[in-house]
Jmol script that loads the backbone (N, CA, C; Angstrom):
load data "model"
ATOM      1  N   MET A   1     -17.464   5.367  -3.846  1.00  0.00           N
ATOM      2  CA  MET A   1     -16.303   5.691  -3.089  1.00  0.00           C
ATOM      3  C   MET A   1     -15.237   6.173  -4.018  1.00  0.00           C
ATOM      4  N   THR A   2     -14.608   7.283  -3.690  1.00  0.00           N
ATOM      5  CA  THR A   2     -13.541   7.878  -4.518  1.00  0.00           C
ATOM      6  C   THR A   2     -12.159   7.158  -4.257  1.00  0.00           C
ATOM      7  N   SER A   3     -11.264   7.358  -5.169  1.00  0.00           N
ATOM      8  CA  SER A   3      -9.947   6.804  -5.002  1.00  0.00           C
ATOM      9  C   SER A   3      -9.243   7.316  -3.744  1.00  0.00           C
ATOM     10  N   TRP A   4      -9.476   8.605  -3.411  1.00  0.00           N
ATOM     11  CA  TRP A   4      -8.981   9.238  -2.226  1.00  0.00           C
ATOM     12  C   TRP A   4      -9.443   8.504  -1.011  1.00  0.00           C
ATOM     13  N   GLN A   5     -10.737   8.214  -0.936  1.00  0.00           N
ATOM     14  CA  GLN A   5     -11.311   7.526   0.254  1.00  0.00           C
ATOM     15  C   GLN A   5     -10.751   6.084   0.288  1.00  0.00           C
ATOM     16  N   LEU A   6     -10.871   5.386  -0.783  1.00  0.00           N
ATOM     17  CA  LEU A   6     -10.416   4.003  -0.795  1.00  0.00           C
ATOM     18  C   LEU A   6      -8.960   3.877  -0.404  1.00  0.00           C
ATOM     19  N   THR A   7      -8.099   4.738  -0.874  1.00  0.00           N
ATOM     20  CA  THR A   7      -6.725   4.767  -0.539  1.00  0.00           C
ATOM     21  C   THR A   7      -6.513   4.809   1.039  1.00  0.00           C
ATOM     22  N   ARG A   8      -7.244   5.698   1.729  1.00  0.00           N
ATOM     23  CA  ARG A   8      -7.176   5.782   3.132  1.00  0.00           C
ATOM     24  C   ARG A   8      -7.688   4.530   3.827  1.00  0.00           C
ATOM     25  N   VAL A   9      -8.782   3.915   3.279  1.00  0.00           N
ATOM     26  CA  VAL A   9      -9.306   2.729   3.878  1.00  0.00           C
ATOM     27  C   VAL A   9      -8.320   1.566   3.775  1.00  0.00           C
ATOM     28  N   ILE A  10      -7.719   1.466   2.595  1.00  0.00           N
ATOM     29  CA  ILE A  10      -6.649   0.401   2.358  1.00  0.00           C
ATOM     30  C   ILE A  10      -5.479   0.671   3.421  1.00  0.00           C
ATOM     31  N   ALA A  11      -5.012   1.871   3.440  1.00  0.00           N
ATOM     32  CA  ALA A  11      -3.884   2.209   4.291  1.00  0.00           C
ATOM     33  C   ALA A  11      -4.194   1.872   5.777  1.00  0.00           C
ATOM     34  N   GLY A  12      -5.376   2.270   6.216  1.00  0.00           N
ATOM     35  CA  GLY A  12      -5.824   2.003   7.586  1.00  0.00           C
ATOM     36  C   GLY A  12      -5.856   0.446   7.876  1.00  0.00           C
ATOM     37  N   THR A  13      -6.380  -0.192   6.927  1.00  0.00           N
ATOM     38  CA  THR A  13      -6.481  -1.692   7.023  1.00  0.00           C
ATOM     39  C   THR A  13      -5.121  -2.338   7.100  1.00  0.00           C
ATOM     40  N   PHE A  14      -4.264  -1.911   6.236  1.00  0.00           N
ATOM     41  CA  PHE A  14      -2.841  -2.414   6.204  1.00  0.00           C
ATOM     42  C   PHE A  14      -2.182  -2.183   7.599  1.00  0.00           C
ATOM     43  N   ILE A  15      -2.368  -0.951   8.133  1.00  0.00           N
ATOM     44  CA  ILE A  15      -1.753  -0.594   9.419  1.00  0.00           C
ATOM     45  C   ILE A  15      -2.275  -1.471  10.513  1.00  0.00           C
ATOM     46  N   LEU A  16      -3.628  -1.636  10.575  1.00  0.00           N
ATOM     47  CA  LEU A  16      -4.186  -2.435  11.701  1.00  0.00           C
ATOM     48  C   LEU A  16      -3.830  -3.863  11.592  1.00  0.00           C
ATOM     49  N   VAL A  17      -3.850  -4.428  10.385  1.00  0.00           N
ATOM     50  CA  VAL A  17      -3.504  -5.822  10.236  1.00  0.00           C
ATOM     51  C   VAL A  17      -2.015  -6.112  10.548  1.00  0.00           C
ATOM     52  N   SER A  18      -1.087  -5.223  10.062  1.00  0.00           N
ATOM     53  CA  SER A  18       0.288  -5.394  10.338  1.00  0.00           C
ATOM     54  C   SER A  18       0.655  -5.141  11.747  1.00  0.00           C
ATOM     55  N   LEU A  19      -0.037  -4.311  12.500  1.00  0.00           N
ATOM     56  CA  LEU A  19       0.129  -4.156  13.901  1.00  0.00           C
ATOM     57  C   LEU A  19      -0.306  -5.425  14.614  1.00  0.00           C
ATOM     58  N   ALA A  20      -1.481  -5.963  14.250  1.00  0.00           N
ATOM     59  CA  ALA A  20      -1.909  -7.167  14.859  1.00  0.00           C
ATOM     60  C   ALA A  20      -0.941  -8.352  14.610  1.00  0.00           C
ATOM     61  N   LEU A  21      -0.367  -8.382  13.526  1.00  0.00           N
ATOM     62  CA  LEU A  21       0.606  -9.522  13.246  1.00  0.00           C
ATOM     63  C   LEU A  21       2.036  -9.222  13.844  1.00  0.00           C
ATOM     64  N   GLY A  22       2.295  -7.953  14.127  1.00  0.00           N
ATOM     65  CA  GLY A  22       3.620  -7.632  14.631  1.00  0.00           C
ATOM     66  C   GLY A  22       3.703  -7.295  16.103  1.00  0.00           C
ATOM     67  N   ALA A  23       2.620  -7.090  16.786  1.00  0.00           N
ATOM     68  CA  ALA A  23       2.625  -6.835  18.279  1.00  0.00           C
ATOM     69  C   ALA A  23       2.615  -8.116  19.036  1.00  0.00           C
ATOM     70  N   PRO A  24       3.694  -8.293  19.840  1.00  0.00           N
ATOM     71  CA  PRO A  24       3.816  -9.535  20.623  1.00  0.00           C
ATOM     72  C   PRO A  24       2.602  -9.860  21.491  1.00  0.00           C
ATOM     73  N   ALA A  25       1.836  -8.865  21.916  1.00  0.00           N
ATOM     74  CA  ALA A  25       0.658  -9.077  22.805  1.00  0.00           C
ATOM     75  C   ALA A  25      -0.582  -9.517  22.051  1.00  0.00           C
ATOM     76  N   SER A  26      -0.481  -9.455  20.703  1.00  0.00           N
ATOM     77  CA  SER A  26      -1.639  -9.804  19.871  1.00  0.00           C
ATOM     78  C   SER A  26      -1.900 -11.293  19.812  1.00  0.00           C
ATOM     79  N   PRO A  27      -3.130 -11.760  19.803  1.00  0.00           N
ATOM     80  CA  PRO A  27      -3.407 -13.138  19.676  1.00  0.00           C
ATOM     81  C   PRO A  27      -3.067 -13.765  18.339  1.00  0.00           C
ATOM     82  N   ILE A  28      -2.812 -12.984  17.309  1.00  0.00           N
ATOM     83  CA  ILE A  28      -2.462 -13.458  16.001  1.00  0.00           C
ATOM     84  C   ILE A  28      -1.027 -13.101  15.668  1.00  0.00           C
ATOM     85  N   PHE A  29      -0.232 -12.811  16.687  1.00  0.00           N
ATOM     86  CA  PHE A  29       1.199 -12.387  16.459  1.00  0.00           C
ATOM     87  C   PHE A  29       1.908 -13.451  15.617  1.00  0.00           C
ATOM     88  N   GLN A  30       2.712 -12.932  14.670  1.00  0.00           N
ATOM     89  CA  GLN A  30       3.527 -13.789  13.802  1.00  0.00           C
ATOM     90  C   GLN A  30       5.011 -13.433  13.953  1.00  0.00           C
ATOM     91  N   SER A  31       5.349 -12.138  13.813  1.00  0.00           N
ATOM     92  CA  SER A  31       6.705 -11.687  13.895  1.00  0.00           C
ATOM     93  C   SER A  31       6.773 -10.207  14.047  1.00  0.00           C
ATOM     94  N   THR A  32       7.760  -9.766  14.812  1.00  0.00           N
ATOM     95  CA  THR A  32       7.938  -8.280  14.918  1.00  0.00           C
ATOM     96  C   THR A  32       8.327  -7.595  13.612  1.00  0.00           C
ATOM     97  N   TYR A  33       8.760  -8.389  12.638  1.00  0.00           N
ATOM     98  CA  TYR A  33       9.076  -7.812  11.315  1.00  0.00           C
ATOM     99  C   TYR A  33       7.911  -7.117  10.646  1.00  0.00           C
ATOM    100  N   TRP A  34       6.707  -7.583  11.026  1.00  0.00           N
ATOM    101  CA  TRP A  34       5.535  -6.932  10.456  1.00  0.00           C
ATOM    102  C   TRP A  34       5.457  -5.501  10.775  1.00  0.00           C
ATOM    103  N   LEU A  35       6.107  -5.020  11.836  1.00  0.00           N
ATOM    104  CA  LEU A  35       6.107  -3.610  12.213  1.00  0.00           C
ATOM    105  C   LEU A  35       6.866  -2.769  11.160  1.00  0.00           C
ATOM    106  N   TRP A  36       7.786  -3.376  10.368  1.00  0.00           N
ATOM    107  CA  TRP A  36       8.412  -2.669   9.322  1.00  0.00           C
ATOM    108  C   TRP A  36       7.417  -2.292   8.194  1.00  0.00           C
ATOM    109  N   PHE A  37       6.445  -3.208   8.005  1.00  0.00           N
ATOM    110  CA  PHE A  37       5.378  -2.901   7.019  1.00  0.00           C
ATOM    111  C   PHE A  37       4.504  -1.741   7.528  1.00  0.00           C
ATOM    112  N   THR A  38       4.225  -1.668   8.855  1.00  0.00           N
ATOM    113  CA  THR A  38       3.472  -0.579   9.424  1.00  0.00           C
ATOM    114  C   THR A  38       4.214   0.698   9.150  1.00  0.00           C
ATOM    115  N   ALA A  39       5.543   0.743   9.450  1.00  0.00           N
ATOM    116  CA  ALA A  39       6.360   1.941   9.209  1.00  0.00           C
ATOM    117  C   ALA A  39       6.357   2.333   7.730  1.00  0.00           C
ATOM    118  N   PHE A  40       6.396   1.398   6.844  1.00  0.00           N
ATOM    119  CA  PHE A  40       6.366   1.669   5.374  1.00  0.00           C
ATOM    120  C   PHE A  40       5.040   2.343   5.014  1.00  0.00           C
ATOM    121  N   VAL A  41       3.976   1.823   5.460  1.00  0.00           N
ATOM    122  CA  VAL A  41       2.668   2.424   5.137  1.00  0.00           C
ATOM    123  C   VAL A  41       2.622   3.877   5.671  1.00  0.00           C
ATOM    124  N   GLY A  42       3.101   3.997   6.890  1.00  0.00           N
ATOM    125  CA  GLY A  42       3.054   5.342   7.555  1.00  0.00           C
ATOM    126  C   GLY A  42       3.974   6.376   6.835  1.00  0.00           C
ATOM    127  N   ALA A  43       5.131   5.860   6.404  1.00  0.00           N
ATOM    128  CA  ALA A  43       6.060   6.752   5.617  1.00  0.00           C
ATOM    129  C   ALA A  43       5.390   7.143   4.260  1.00  0.00           C
ATOM    130  N   ASN A  44       4.692   6.253   3.638  1.00  0.00           N
ATOM    131  CA  ASN A  44       3.969   6.529   2.372  1.00  0.00           C
ATOM    132  C   ASN A  44       2.859   7.555   2.640  1.00  0.00           C
ATOM    133  N   LEU A  45       2.159   7.500   3.712  1.00  0.00           N
ATOM    134  CA  LEU A  45       1.105   8.403   4.066  1.00  0.00           C
ATOM    135  C   LEU A  45       1.668   9.775   4.226  1.00  0.00           C
ATOM    136  N   LEU A  46       2.843   9.848   4.953  1.00  0.00           N
ATOM    137  CA  LEU A  46       3.537  11.109   5.231  1.00  0.00           C
ATOM    138  C   LEU A  46       4.045  11.707   3.889  1.00  0.00           C
ATOM    139  N   GLN A  47       4.588  10.879   3.053  1.00  0.00           N
ATOM    140  CA  GLN A  47       5.097  11.355   1.814  1.00  0.00           C
ATOM    141  C   GLN A  47       3.931  11.864   0.895  1.00  0.00           C
ATOM    142  N   SER A  48       2.773  11.154   0.873  1.00  0.00           N
ATOM    143  CA  SER A  48       1.690  11.611  -0.010  1.00  0.00           C
ATOM    144  C   SER A  48       1.091  12.914   0.562  1.00  0.00           C
ATOM    145  N   GLY A  49       1.069  13.091   1.867  1.00  0.00           N
ATOM    146  CA  GLY A  49       0.613  14.324   2.475  1.00  0.00           C
ATOM    147  C   GLY A  49       1.448  15.500   2.156  1.00  0.00           C
ATOM    148  N   LEU A  50       2.779  15.266   1.990  1.00  0.00           N
ATOM    149  CA  LEU A  50       3.653  16.425   1.704  1.00  0.00           C
ATOM    150  C   LEU A  50       3.702  16.716   0.237  1.00  0.00           C
ATOM    151  N   THR A  51       3.652  15.673  -0.620  1.00  0.00           N
ATOM    152  CA  THR A  51       3.871  15.871  -2.092  1.00  0.00           C
ATOM    153  C   THR A  51       2.519  15.864  -2.859  1.00  0.00           C
ATOM    154  N   ARG A  52       1.399  15.513  -2.252  1.00  0.00           N
ATOM    155  CA  ARG A  52       0.120  15.357  -2.872  1.00  0.00           C
ATOM    156  C   ARG A  52       0.165  14.375  -4.085  1.00  0.00           C
ATOM    157  N   TRP A  53       1.016  13.323  -3.947  1.00  0.00           N
ATOM    158  CA  TRP A  53       1.079  12.290  -4.926  1.00  0.00           C
ATOM    159  C   TRP A  53       1.122  10.956  -4.210  1.00  0.00           C
ATOM    160  N   CYS A  54       0.301   9.961  -4.658  1.00  0.00           N
ATOM    161  CA  CYS A  54       0.174   8.702  -4.017  1.00  0.00           C
ATOM    162  C   CYS A  54       0.080   7.675  -5.068  1.00  0.00           C
ATOM    163  N   LEU A  55       0.978   6.605  -4.990  1.00  0.00           N
ATOM    164  CA  LEU A  55       0.969   5.636  -6.013  1.00  0.00           C
ATOM    165  C   LEU A  55      -0.341   4.771  -5.871  1.00  0.00           C
ATOM    166  N   MET A  56      -0.784   4.435  -4.653  1.00  0.00           N
ATOM    167  CA  MET A  56      -1.986   3.634  -4.500  1.00  0.00           C
ATOM    168  C   MET A  56      -3.169   4.351  -5.071  1.00  0.00           C
ATOM    169  N   GLU A  57      -3.279   5.644  -4.984  1.00  0.00           N
ATOM    170  CA  GLU A  57      -4.368   6.402  -5.553  1.00  0.00           C
ATOM    171  C   GLU A  57      -4.333   6.351  -7.059  1.00  0.00           C
ATOM    172  N   ARG A  58      -3.126   6.410  -7.584  1.00  0.00           N
ATOM    173  CA  ARG A  58      -2.923   6.330  -9.050  1.00  0.00           C
ATOM    174  C   ARG A  58      -3.311   4.926  -9.536  1.00  0.00           C
ATOM    175  N   ILE A  59      -2.968   3.950  -8.883  1.00  0.00           N
ATOM    176  CA  ILE A  59      -3.383   2.577  -9.279  1.00  0.00           C
ATOM    177  C   ILE A  59      -4.917   2.418  -9.269  1.00  0.00           C
ATOM    178  N   LEU A  60      -5.497   2.950  -8.171  1.00  0.00           N
ATOM    179  CA  LEU A  60      -6.914   2.830  -8.101  1.00  0.00           C
ATOM    180  C   LEU A  60      -7.686   3.581  -9.187  1.00  0.00           C
ATOM    181  N   ARG A  61      -7.139   4.785  -9.570  1.00  0.00           N
ATOM    182  CA  ARG A  61      -7.678   5.497 -10.689  1.00  0.00           C
ATOM    183  C   ARG A  61      -7.560   4.670 -11.968  1.00  0.00           C
ATOM    184  N   GLY A  62      -6.448   4.048 -12.131  1.00  0.00           N
ATOM    185  CA  GLY A  62      -6.176   3.206 -13.309  1.00  0.00           C
ATOM    186  C   GLY A  62      -7.194   2.045 -13.375  1.00  0.00           C
ATOM    187  N   LEU A  63      -7.685   1.582 -12.181  1.00  0.00           N
ATOM    188  CA  LEU A  63      -8.672   0.491 -12.167  1.00  0.00           C
ATOM    189  C   LEU A  63     -10.071   0.974 -12.349  1.00  0.00           C
ATOM    190  N   GLY A  64     -10.192   2.306 -12.419  1.00  0.00           N
ATOM    191  CA  GLY A  64     -11.531   2.857 -12.723  1.00  0.00           C
ATOM    192  C   GLY A  64     -12.217   3.580 -11.618  1.00  0.00           C
ATOM    193  N   PHE A  65     -11.587   3.657 -10.465  1.00  0.00           N
ATOM    194  CA  PHE A  65     -12.238   4.439  -9.431  1.00  0.00           C
ATOM    195  C   PHE A  65     -12.088   5.913  -9.697  1.00  0.00           C
ATOM    196  N   ARG A  66     -13.210   6.695  -9.375  1.00  0.00           N
ATOM    197  CA  ARG A  66     -13.151   8.066  -9.705  1.00  0.00           C
ATOM    198  C   ARG A  66     -12.272   8.871  -8.757  1.00  0.00           C
ATOM    199  N   PRO A  67     -11.689   9.930  -9.251  1.00  0.00           N
ATOM    200  CA  PRO A  67     -10.844  10.740  -8.434  1.00  0.00           C
ATOM    201  C   PRO A  67     -11.728  11.635  -7.502  1.00  0.00           C
ATOM    202  N   SER A  68     -11.089  12.185  -6.508  1.00  0.00           N
ATOM    203  CA  SER A  68     -11.769  13.057  -5.610  1.00  0.00           C
ATOM    204  C   SER A  68     -12.198  14.380  -6.273  1.00  0.00           C
ATOM    205  N   ALA A  69     -13.105  15.068  -5.659  1.00  0.00           N
ATOM    206  CA  ALA A  69     -13.623  16.325  -6.313  1.00  0.00           C
ATOM    207  C   ALA A  69     -12.794  17.532  -5.992  1.00  0.00           C
ATOM    208  N   ASP A  70     -11.607  17.423  -5.347  1.00  0.00           N
ATOM    209  CA  ASP A  70     -10.827  18.626  -5.006  1.00  0.00           C
ATOM    210  C   ASP A  70      -9.979  19.033  -6.140  1.00  0.00           C
TER     211      ASP A  70
END
end "model"
wireframe off; spacefill off
backbone 0.3
color backbone group
């Protein structure tokens, strides 16, 4: 798995977990403040799409994951 793919898997997981923790209708609801984390991850995805730079991808490359082929 490339750093590009793993970054998106991690972001998707963060979004789904924070929504489950922040949505009042969820069976594992904790606090609506978790929705701020959802917004943070979404803003980072938007920023990386516009600038083509992502801190998570850089961290994963530093851990030894191979970069994407583009």
